[in-house]
MARLOKOL-576189 format. One record per residue: residue in three letters; x, y negated, z negated of N, C-alpha, C in turn. Coordinates in nm, 2 decimals, m for minus. Layout:
N
(Ala,(X,Y,Z),(X,Y,Z),(X,Y,Z)),
...
***
This chain:
77
(Met,(0.08,0.12,0.00),(0.01,0.01,0.00),(0.08,m0.10,0.00)),
(Ala,(0.05,m0.22,0.07),(0.15,m0.34,0.10),(0.11,m0.43,m0.01)),
(Met,(0.19,m0.51,m0.05),(0.21,m0.60,m0.17),(0.13,m0.74,m0.14)),
(Gln,(0.08,m0.80,m0.22),(0.01,m0.93,m0.15),(0.12,m1.05,m0.22)),
(Ala,(0.10,m1.15,m0.13),(0.19,m1.28,m0.15),(0.18,m1.32,m0.32)),
(Gln,(0.06,m1.32,m0.35),(0.01,m1.35,m0.49),(0.11,m1.29,m0.60)),
(Glu,(0.10,m1.14,m0.59),(0.15,m1.05,m0.66),(0.30,m1.06,m0.65)),
(Ile,(0.37,m1.11,m0.56),(0.52,m1.13,m0.54),(0.54,m1.26,m0.63)),
(Glu,(0.48,m1.39,m0.60),(0.48,m1.49,m0.68),(0.47,m1.45,m0.84)),
(Arg,(0.38,m1.37,m0.87),(0.33,m1.38,m1.01),(0.46,m1.29,m1.08)),
(Leu,(0.52,m1.20,m1.03),(0.62,m1.11,m1.08),(0.75,m1.21,m1.10)),
(Ile,(0.77,m1.29,m0.99),(0.90,m1.37,m0.99),(0.88,m1.47,m1.11)),
(Val,(0.76,m1.55,m1.12),(0.74,m1.64,m1.21),(0.74,m1.59,m1.36)),
(Glu,(0.69,m1.45,m1.35),(0.69,m1.40,m1.51),(0.83,m1.38,m1.54)),
(Ala,(0.94,m1.33,m1.45),(1.05,m1.31,m1.49),(1.17,m1.42,m1.49)),
(Leu,(1.10,m1.54,m1.43),(1.18,m1.64,m1.42),(1.11,m1.77,m1.44)),
(Pro,(1.04,m1.76,m1.57),(0.97,m1.90,m1.61),(1.02,m2.02,m1.57)),
(Gly,(0.93,m2.11,m1.53),(0.98,m2.24,m1.47),(1.01,m2.24,m1.31)),
(Ala,(1.03,m2.11,m1.25),(1.04,m2.11,m1.11),(0.94,m2.18,m1.02)),
(Thr,(0.98,m2.20,m0.91),(0.89,m2.27,m0.81),(0.91,m2.19,m0.71)),
(Val,(0.79,m2.10,m0.64),(0.81,m2.00,m0.56),(0.71,m2.04,m0.44)),
(Thr,(0.78,m2.03,m0.31),(0.68,m2.03,m0.21),(0.71,m1.91,m0.12)),
(Ile,(0.58,m1.83,m0.09),(0.57,m1.72,0.00),(0.50,m1.75,0.14)),
(Arg,(0.60,m1.69,0.21),(0.52,m1.68,0.35),(0.50,m1.55,0.43)),
(Asp,(0.39,m1.51,0.49),(0.39,m1.35,0.53),(0.45,m1.39,0.67)),
(Leu,(0.55,m1.35,0.71),(0.62,m1.36,0.83),(0.55,m1.30,0.98)),
(Ala,(0.48,m1.17,0.94),(0.43,m1.09,1.05),(0.29,m1.10,1.05)),
(Gly,(0.22,m1.15,0.93),(0.06,m1.14,0.92),(0.03,m0.98,0.90)),
(Asp,(0.12,m0.93,0.86),(0.10,m0.76,0.80),(0.07,m0.74,0.67)),
(Gly,(0.12,m0.82,0.58),(0.14,m0.83,0.44),(0.26,m0.73,0.39)),
(Asp,(0.34,m0.74,0.47),(0.46,m0.63,0.47),(0.57,m0.68,0.49)),
(His,(0.58,m0.81,0.54),(0.73,m0.88,0.59),(0.72,m1.02,0.52)),
(Tyr,(0.76,m1.06,0.44),(0.75,m1.18,0.37),(0.87,m1.27,0.36)),
(Ala,(0.89,m1.39,0.39),(1.01,m1.49,0.34),(0.96,m1.56,0.21)),
(Ala,(1.06,m1.54,0.10),(1.03,m1.62,m0.01),(1.14,m1.71,m0.05)),
(His,(1.11,m1.84,m0.09),(1.19,m1.94,m0.13),(1.17,m1.95,m0.29)),
(Val,(1.28,m1.94,m0.34),(1.27,m1.95,m0.50),(1.36,m2.05,m0.55)),
(Glu,(1.32,m2.15,m0.66),(1.39,m2.23,m0.71),(1.37,m2.21,m0.83)),
(Ala,(1.47,m2.19,m0.94),(1.47,m2.17,m1.07),(1.58,m2.21,m1.17)),
(Pro,(1.54,m2.25,m1.27),(1.66,m2.31,m1.36),(1.77,m2.19,m1.38)),
(Gln,(1.71,m2.07,m1.38),(1.80,m1.95,m1.43),(1.90,m1.96,m1.32)),
(Phe,(1.92,m2.00,m1.22),(2.00,m1.99,m1.10),(2.11,m2.08,m1.13)),
(Ala,(2.11,m2.17,m1.22),(2.22,m2.28,m1.23),(2.33,m2.19,m1.25)),
(Gly,(2.46,m2.22,m1.20),(2.58,m2.19,m1.22),(2.60,m2.04,m1.19)),
(Lys,(2.50,m1.99,m1.09),(2.51,m1.84,m1.04),(2.54,m1.87,m0.89)),
(Asn,(2.59,m1.76,m0.84),(2.61,m1.76,m0.69),(2.50,m1.72,m0.64)),
(Arg,(2.48,m1.70,m0.49),(2.37,m1.67,m0.42),(2.35,m1.50,m0.48)),
(Val,(2.44,m1.43,m0.45),(2.43,m1.28,m0.48),(2.35,m1.27,m0.61)),
(Gln,(2.41,m1.33,m0.74),(2.36,m1.31,m0.85),(2.22,m1.39,m0.84)),
(Gln,(2.18,m1.47,m0.81),(2.05,m1.55,m0.77),(1.96,m1.44,m0.73)),
(His,(1.97,m1.36,m0.58),(1.91,m1.26,m0.55),(1.89,m1.15,m0.62)),
(Lys,(1.99,m1.10,m0.69),(1.97,m0.99,m0.78),(1.87,m1.01,m0.91)),
(Leu,(1.84,m1.15,m0.94),(1.76,m1.18,m1.05),(1.61,m1.16,m0.97)),
(Val,(1.60,m1.21,m0.85),(1.49,m1.19,m0.79),(1.45,m1.07,m0.78)),
(Tyr,(1.54,m0.97,m0.71),(1.49,m0.85,m0.70),(1.46,m0.76,m0.83)),
(Ser,(1.55,m0.80,m0.93),(1.51,m0.73,m1.05),(1.36,m0.78,m1.11)),
(Ala,(1.32,m0.89,m1.06),(1.20,m0.95,m1.11),(1.10,m0.86,m1.02)),
(Leu,(1.11,m0.81,m0.92),(1.02,m0.75,m0.83),(1.02,m0.59,m0.89)),
(Gly,(1.11,m0.55,m0.97),(1.09,m0.40,m1.04),(1.09,m0.31,m0.96)),
(Gly,(1.19,m0.31,m0.87),(1.19,m0.18,m0.76),(1.10,m0.16,m0.66)),
(Arg,(1.02,m0.28,m0.62),(0.92,m0.27,m0.54),(0.98,m0.27,m0.39)),
(Met,(1.10,m0.34,m0.38),(1.18,m0.33,m0.23),(1.18,m0.22,m0.18)),
(Gly,(1.14,m0.22,m0.05),(1.17,m0.09,0.02),(1.03,0.01,0.01)),
(Gly,(0.95,m0.01,m0.09),(0.84,0.05,m0.13),(0.71,m0.02,m0.10)),
(Glu,(0.64,m0.09,m0.19),(0.54,m0.18,m0.16),(0.57,m0.27,m0.08)),
(Leu,(0.70,m0.34,m0.12),(0.74,m0.43,m0.05),(0.87,m0.42,0.07)),
(His,(0.81,m0.40,0.20),(0.91,m0.36,0.30),(1.01,m0.45,0.33)),
(Ala,(0.99,m0.58,0.33),(1.11,m0.68,0.36),(1.09,m0.80,0.32)),
(Leu,(1.17,m0.86,0.25),(1.17,m1.00,0.19),(1.28,m1.07,0.23)),
(Gln,(1.28,m1.19,0.31),(1.38,m1.29,0.37),(1.38,m1.37,0.23)),
(Leu,(1.48,m1.38,0.17),(1.50,m1.45,0.04),(1.60,m1.59,0.06)),
(Thr,(1.55,m1.68,0.02),(1.64,m1.81,m0.01),(1.61,m1.87,m0.15)),
(Thr,(1.73,m1.88,m0.21),(1.70,m1.92,m0.37),(1.80,m2.07,m0.38)),
(Gln,(1.76,m2.14,m0.50),(1.85,m2.25,m0.51),(1.81,m2.28,m0.68)),
(Ala,(1.89,m2.33,m0.72),(1.88,m2.38,m0.86),(1.83,m2.56,m0.84)),
(Pro,(1.74,m2.58,m0.92),(1.68,m2.70,m0.90),(1.80,m2.81,m0.91)),
(Thr,(1.76,m2.93,m0.83),(1.90,m3.03,m0.82),(1.85,m3.13,m0.90)),
***
């Protein structure tokens, strides 16, 4: 079963309080998303560390319920 954009956003915000999350459905199939995540927890972390925090928030759903996620991250400026 595909994951809904709202569920992706909810999981990220729960794991990263204060995060701003923007989700786009890239293919219109509920299976391929792009997410932009801005979170205070990213301050001082490199991009790989930031992405690991987001994937951790998704709790192992990548590759299963969530087929593809194009991810961009940044700390608040």
